[in-house]
N, C-alpha and C positions, 0 to 999 in steps of 0.2 A: 503493499499501501503506498510503501516510505518513495519506492521508486516510481508510482504514478503521479503520487504527488507531485513530486519533483519535475516530472514529464508537464505536469500541467502549469504549475507556476515557471516554466524556464520556456514556454509557448511565446513568441514573440507579438499575439495579441494582450496576451496577461501583460508583459512587459509593458507593451503601448498604453494601455490601460493604466498601469501605475504612472509612470511618468507622465500624463496628462494628468491624473489626478493631482500629483505632486505642484503642476505648474501652472492647474486652475484653481491650487489653493494659493498659491504665489500671486495668482493674477487678482484672487479677491482680493486679497489682502492691498494690493494695489486702489482696488478703484474703491475698495471702505476708504482708504486715505483721499484719494480723489472725490470722492462723494461729499465725507468730513471735512477736510481741510481745504479742499480749493470751489468746488460749488456751493456747500452749503452759505459762509461767510457769506458772501455777496449776495444768495438769494433770503438769507435773513435782514441782512443790509438792503436791498428793496422792497423789505416787506417790513420796515422798522425797528428793526434791532431783532427781529424773531431768531430764538437760535430754538430748530426743530426739535433737537436731539432732547429739550428742555420740556416740549409739548405733552400734556396728558391730563387724563381725567381723574381726579381721584374720589374714589369708591368710597375710600372708609381712610379717614385720618387715622395717623400712626398715634399710639396712645403711652403715655406719657405717666410717669410715677411722680412721687411728691418728690424725691431725689434729683428729677431732670432725667432719670435713664429709661431709655425706650421700651417699653414693654412688649408692644407689638406694633412690627411695621406698619408702613400707611398702605392698603388696595389702591393703584392706580393703574389706568389704562393707556400707554405709554406710544399713542398714536405718531408723535414725532419721530419716535425710533424707526418705526413702521413705515414713515415717510420716507428718512433715510434710507432705509432696508429698499423700498420699489425704487427708489429712482438708483440708488446700486444695479439691481437686477436688471432696469432697462438699459443702464449701461451696458453691464455684460452681455446682455443680449444683442445689443443692437451690435458689441465688439465680434459676438459668434457670427452673425449675420454678415458680417463685411469678408470675415474669415471664409467664410461658405461660401458666398458671393466670388470672393477672391477665386477659391479651387475651382468652384464650378468653370469661372471662364478659361483659367487654365487647360481643364480639363476639354472643354468644347473646344478649343482651338486648336488642340492636340486632332481630335474627332474632325474638325473643319480639314485638316492638312490631307490634298485627294491622296489615294488612296490609287497606285498601280492598276488600272483595267485588264482582266483577264483576257489573252488573246479569245478573239470569238473562233468560233468552228473552222473558216472562211481562212482566218491568218495560220492558224494550227495547222492546215491543211498544206497550206502554202509553204509554210515552215520545213514542214516532212520533205514535202518537194522537193526544191532545197536544198536540203541536207540530204537526200537522194541521190540528187545531181552531181552535188561535191564530192560525194562518196565515190561513184563512178567513175566523173574525170578527173581524180584526187591521186 
């Protein structure tokens, strides 16, 4: 069973998938930084200094005891973080779209290359006649 697992794990598709997942994770970090550090500040500035990551609806306030210690955390629906996640998803989806579009365009160019036509029956017959005449005179 160990040999079978090793054969499975070392197949090209599995290795390609592993590399894709690792690169995808790194790409996700870059996109998260792009959204949080580059895109959201100007959007927040345009909306009057609003920080989307801080937006939320508080369903239940945190409870604090007499000493000022939090006894139960606040229950908050953090829709601002959801907005950030949606923007990040759209950026990743658009980047993947551009990548797939580029790959499709490259493969379409390869398919457009004129393929040599197979000789017609008449051309085959003429070639055979030519070869026979060469063999007789040669």
